[in-house]
N, C-alpha and C positions, 0 to 999 in steps of 0.2 A: 211889232208895235200894235198892230190891229188886235192881236190876241190879248196883249196886256190891257188894252182899252176894254175889250169884252169882259175880261176878268174884273176890271175895276167897276164897270157898270153892274156886273152880277153881284159883287160884294156890297156895293152901295145899295142895291135892291134888297139883299139879304139883311143888311144892317137896319134899313128903315122899315122893312115889311115883316120881319120875322115874328114879332109879337107886339103887343100894345106898347105905345110910347110911354117911357118912364119919365116922370117929372122929378127933378132933384132941386133942393134948395141951393142957393148960390154957393154956400160953403160946404155942401154935402156932396160926397162922391156918389155918382149914380150907381144904382144896383145893377150888376150884370150877372147874367146866367152863363154858365159854360155849356155850349151846344155842340152838336155834331152836324155838320152840313155835308150831305152826301149827294154826289151826282152819279146817276145811273145811266148806262147805255144798255138797253134791254136787247136780249137775243131775239132774232126774228121769230114772230109768232108767240112770244112768251109774255106779252104785256098784261093780259088778263090774269094769267097764273101768278105773275110777279105781284100785281096789286092785291090779289086775294091772299097770297102768302104773307106779304107785308102787313095787310090788314089784320090777320090772325095774330101776328107778333105784336102789333100795336095794341090790340085789345088786351093781350096778356100784360103788356107793359103798363097800361092804364090800371089794371087790376092791382098792381103792386105800387101804385102811386106815381108813376112817371106820366107827365103830361102827354097828351095826344101829339103824334107826329104831324107836322105841317107839310103838305105836299104842294109842289109847284110843277105844272106840266109845261114842257117845252112848247113854244109857239114859233119862234123865229130866231135865227142866229146860229149859235154853236150847235154841236151835234148831239148833246145829251137829251135823254127822254124825260127824266124826272129828277127834280131836286127835292130832297127830303131834309127837313130840319127837325132835330129831336134833342131832348135833354140828355146829358151824360148821366147814366144811372149811378147811384151810389153803390158801394160794395154790398150793402144790405139788399138793395133792390136787385142786384145781379144774382145774389144767392136765391132770392125768392123767385126770380124768373127761371133759374135753372130747375128749381124744385117743381114749379108749375109746369114747365115743359115736360119734365120726366113724368109727372102725374098724368098729363094728357097724351103721353106717347109721342111727343114731338122731339125733333132734334134740337140739341143745344151745343154750345161750345164749338169744338172743331168740326163736329158733324154738321152743324148748321152752316159752317163755312163752305162745306162741299155742296150742301143742298141749294144754297143761293146761286151757285154757279150754273145750275140748270136754267135759270131765268135771265141771267145777265151776260152781256158781252164783256163789259168792264165797268168799274166804278172807282170813285175816289171818296175818301172821308177826310174832312178837315175839321179840326177842333177850333172853335171861335168863342169869343166873349161878346156879349151884346144882349139885347139891342141897346143902342145909344144913339143919340143925335150927333151930328158932326160937331156941334157946339160943346156937347158933353165930352166927346172924345178929345177935342182941342184943350179943354180944361185939364183933363188927365195928363195929356202930353206936356202941357205947360208946367203942371205941378211936379212932374218927374224930370223936367229939364230936357226934353227931347229936342227942342228947337233952340237951344242955347249955343 
């Protein structure tokens, strides 16, 4: 029960703080973005290297038009170290990232999968839609008949 409450609080924080509040007209569906929310447990002594590595990847992502990753640092509660929120890249952006990584002599694809393991103990990725207010979410749920 305590764990579900923690996840609920975390998801509420993500939904309300992930990016600027969107305002929709009464009859208009709010615009949502598809995002990846990642929780990282960093390997001992690897915090600085992880942040520097992620920073290089984020700078390349921005070069191909992906918005900057938002980072939240653990303070109290569960055991994760960093929560990252980033946009899901389009297939075109993915291709550009692969080319840019190759051009710069960096790992990509499955090689990148192995490289990140040097820095982390574990992680999770969750795909979400948002941000939206609870009132906007309620309107969507009502429109599709969730609470009938």
